[in-house]
C-alpha positions in Angstrom: 13.8 6.8 -13.3 10.6 5.2 -11.9 8.5 5.2 -15.0 10.0 1.9 -16.2 8.3 0.0 -13.3 4.8 1.3 -14.2 5.6 0.3 -17.9 6.4 -3.3 -16.6 3.0 -3.4 -14.8 1.3 -2.6 -18.1 3.4 -5.0 -20.0 3.1 -7.9 -17.7 -0.5 -7.6 -16.2 0.0 -9.0 -12.9 -2.9 -10.9 -11.0 -3.3 -9.6 -7.5 -5.4 -11.4 -4.9 -7.0 -8.8 -2.4 -8.4 -9.6 0.9 -9.5 -6.2 1.6 -12.1 -4.1 3.4 -15.7 -3.8 2.0 -15.5 0.1 2.2 -12.8 0.3 -0.6 -12.9 -3.1 -2.4 -14.5 -1.6 -5.7 -12.1 1.3 -5.8 -9.1 -1.2 -5.1 -10.2 -3.4 -8.2 -10.4 -0.3 -10.2 -7.2 1.4 -9.4 -5.4 -2.1 -10.1 -7.1 -2.2 -13.6 -6.1 1.5 -14.2 -2.4 0.6 -13.5 -2.5 -2.3 -15.9 -2.8 -5.2 -13.3 -5.7 -7.7 -12.9 -7.5 -7.8 -9.6 -9.5 -10.7 -7.9 -11.1 -10.6 -4.6 -11.8 -13.2 -2.1 -11.8 -13.7 1.8 -13.8 -17.1 2.0 -11.4 -19.4 3.7 -12.3 -22.4 1.6 -11.5 -20.2 -1.5 -8.6 -18.1 -0.8 -5.8 -21.0 -1.2 -6.9 -21.9 -4.7 -7.2 -18.1 -5.6 -3.8 -17.3 -4.0 -2.4 -20.1 -6.1 -3.0 -18.5 -9.4 -2.1 -15.1 -8.5 1.4 -13.4 -8.4 0.6 -11.3 -5.3 -1.4 -11.2 -2.2 -2.8 -7.9 -0.7 -4.1 -8.2 2.9 -5.8 -5.3 4.4 -7.3 -5.6 7.9 -9.8 -2.6 7.5 -13.1 -4.6 8.2 -12.1 -7.8 10.1 -14.4 -10.7 10.9 -13.7 -14.2 12.0 -14.2 -15.6 8.4 -12.0 -12.9 6.8 -9.1 -13.4 9.6 -9.1 -17.1 8.9 -8.9 -16.5 5.1 -6.0 -14.1 5.8 -4.0 -16.8 7.5 -4.7 -19.4 5.0 -4.0 -17.1 2.1 -0.9 -15.7 3.6 0.7 -19.2 4.3 -0.2 -20.5 0.7 1.5 -17.4 -0.7 4.7 -17.9 1.3 4.7 -21.6 0.3 4.4 -20.7 -3.4 7.1 -17.7 -3.0 4.3 -15.3 -3.8 4.5 -11.3 -3.0 2.6 -10.7 0.2 1.8 -7.1 1.3 0.2 -6.1 4.6 -2.1 -3.0 5.1 -2.7 -2.8 8.8 -5.5 -0.3 8.7 -6.6 1.2 12.1 -4.1 -1.3 14.1 -4.0 0.1 17.5 -7.6 1.4 17.4 -8.8 -1.9 18.9 -7.4 -5.2 20.3 -8.8 -7.3 17.6 -6.9 -5.2 14.9 -3.7 -5.2 16.9 -3.8 -8.8 17.9 -4.9 -9.9 14.2 -1.9 -7.7 12.7 0.7 -8.8 15.1 -0.4 -12.5 14.6 -0.1 -12.4 11.0 3.4 -10.9 11.3 4.3 -13.7 13.5 3.3 -16.4 11.1 3.5 -15.0 7.6 6.6 -13.5 5.8 5.4 -10.1 4.3 7.2 -8.7 1.4 6.0 -5.2 2.2 4.0 -3.5 4.8 2.2 -0.2 4.1 0.6 2.1 6.6 0.6 5.5 8.3 3.4 6.3 10.8 1.0 5.5 13.9 0.1 2.1 12.3 3.8 1.4 11.6 5.0 2.2 15.1 2.1 0.1 16.5 3.4 -3.0 14.6 7.1 -2.2 15.7 6.1 -1.9 19.4 3.3 -4.4 19.8 1.0 -1.5 20.9 0.1 1.8 20.1 -2.6 4.5 19.8 -4.0 5.5 16.4 -7.0 7.9 15.7 -9.1 5.3 14.1 -7.7 4.8 10.6 -5.9 8.2 10.7 -2.4 9.0 11.9 -2.1 10.1 15.3 -0.9 13.8 15.1 1.7 13.2 17.5 3.4 10.8 15.2 3.2 12.7 12.1 6.2 12.7 10.0 7.6 16.5 9.5 10.9 17.6 8.3 12.0 18.1 11.8 11.9 14.4 12.5 12.6 13.1 9.1 16.1 11.8 9.6 14.9 10.1 12.7 12.0 8.7 11.1 14.0 7.5 8.2 16.2 5.7 10.7 13.4 4.1 12.2 12.0 2.8 8.8 15.3 1.2 7.9 15.7 -0.5 11.2 12.4 -2.0 11.2 12.8 -3.1 7.6 16.1 -4.9 8.7 14.4 -6.5 11.8 11.5 -8.1 10.0 13.0 -8.4 6.6 10.4 -6.5 4.8 9.9 -3.3 2.9 8.5 -0.7 5.0 6.2 2.0 3.3 5.1 4.9 5.4 2.6 7.1 4.0 1.5 10.5 4.8 2.5 14.1 4.1 5.9 12.9 3.4 6.2 9.3 2.1 9.0 6.8 2.9 9.8 3.4 1.2 12.7 1.8 2.9 14.5 -1.3 3.1 17.6 -1.8 5.5 19.9 0.1 3.2 18.0 2.7 1.2 15.0 5.1 1.8 13.0 6.8 -0.7 11.7 10.2 0.6 8.7 10.9 -1.5 6.8 14.3 -1.8 4.2 13.7 -4.2 0.5 14.0 -3.1 -1.7 16.4 -1.8 -3.8 16.9 1.4 -7.0 16.7 -0.5 -6.4 13.0 -1.0 -7.1 12.4 2.8 -10.7 13.5 2.0 -11.2 10.4 -0.3 -11.8 7.1 1.5 -9.5 4.5 0.3 -6.4 6.2 -1.5 -4.3 4.2 0.9 -6.2 0.9 0.3 -5.8 1.6 -3.4 -2.1 2.2 -3.0 -1.6 -1.2 -1.3 -3.1 -2.8 -4.3 -0.9 -1.1 -6.7 2.3 -1.5 -4.7 1.6 -5.5 -4.6 1.1 -5.2 -8.5 4.2 -3.1 -9.1 6.4 -5.5 -6.8 4.9 -8.5 -8.7 5.7 -6.9 -12.0 9.2 -5.9 -11.0 10.6 -9.0 -9.0 14.4 -7.8 -9.3 13.7 -4.4 -8.1 11.0 -4.6 -5.4 12.0 -1.4 -3.4 12.3 0.7 -6.4 9.0 -0.6 -7.8 7.2 0.2 -4.5 8.6 3.7 -4.6 7.4 3.9 -8.1 3.7 2.9 -7.0 3.8 5.3 -4.3 4.9 8.3 -6.6 2.5 7.2 -9.0 -0.5 7.5 -6.6 0.6 10.9 -5.2 1.2 12.3 -8.6 -2.3 10.9 -9.6 -3.8 12.9 -6.7 -2.0 16.2 -8.0 -3.3 15.6 -11.6 -6.6 14.8 -10.5 -6.8 17.8 -7.9 -5.6 20.2 -11.0 -8.7 18.9 -13.1 -11.4 19.6 -10.6 -14.1 22.0 -11.7 -16.4 24.2 -9.7 -19.1 22.3 -7.9 -17.2 19.0 -8.0 -16.3 17.1 -4.6 -14.5 14.2 -3.2 -16.7 11.7 -5.1 -15.6 13.2 -8.4 -12.0 13.5 -7.1 -11.7 9.8 -6.4 -12.7 9.0 -10.0 -10.2 11.7 -11.4 -7.5 9.9 -9.3 -8.3 6.7 -10.9 -8.4 8.3 -14.4 -5.0 9.9 -13.9 -3.5 6.3 -13.1 -5.2 4.9 -16.2 -3.7 7.6 -18.4 -0.3 7.9 -16.6 2.6 6.7 -18.7 6.4 6.1 -18.2 7.1 9.9 -19.3 4.6 11.3 -17.0 5.7 9.3 -14.0 9.3 10.1 -14.6 8.6 13.9 -15.0 6.4 14.2 -12.1 7.8 12.1 -9.4 9.3 13.8 -6.5 11.8 12.0 -4.4 15.2 11.6 -3.1 17.0 8.8 -1.5 18.6 8.5 1.9 
């Protein structure tokens, strides 16, 4: 059961350094607080090494790149590797521009990532070194469906083995894979795509869950994905007439804040392959 991994986050309150995009930085901080972790944000190159040194994990998100933040990502990532910290890459919109693609591939070449989370188009772009995305959204030609699920599970496992990282593919069906096992997760709902930043929030949560559960990294990552999807379901069930995506964002965060081990164990929808 996956609820124990949430319980460990609340018990250990891991400190997570986030170099994330300015569209969602506040929501990432709040979702980390809601799940029991502690967030800190910095992308200044002269600051990031000190901040990474005091944190258990580093969450790198390339959603709004600039030359200063890119430099900060490299410096923080190298320091995290030096100290043996958890490092996650969220390659937002990779494939949409040369800068994003080159930055993501460059980071992968120099930094050992514990986990990489993106939609299937982003993950395929990283695997191939090039690709096409629809901005920050999945290319519909790549979307994970039941018809190609086995093929995509095999792809995720192969990539996980090739780069020695946990691969997390999020979408209508979520996959969390290492070289030996893949969680196939069916929590969540379409309405979550109408809220900017649910993926960015999830990346922060995954980082915290892995930090708090060092001996069960794959299962902990899967627990974070299930928790976020379940929060989307709970939040949607509590929407009232006249409320929209702004309220929905808050209800998702509230659902994480109020989630406990039993709720996650009962609500998680997954199988392993």
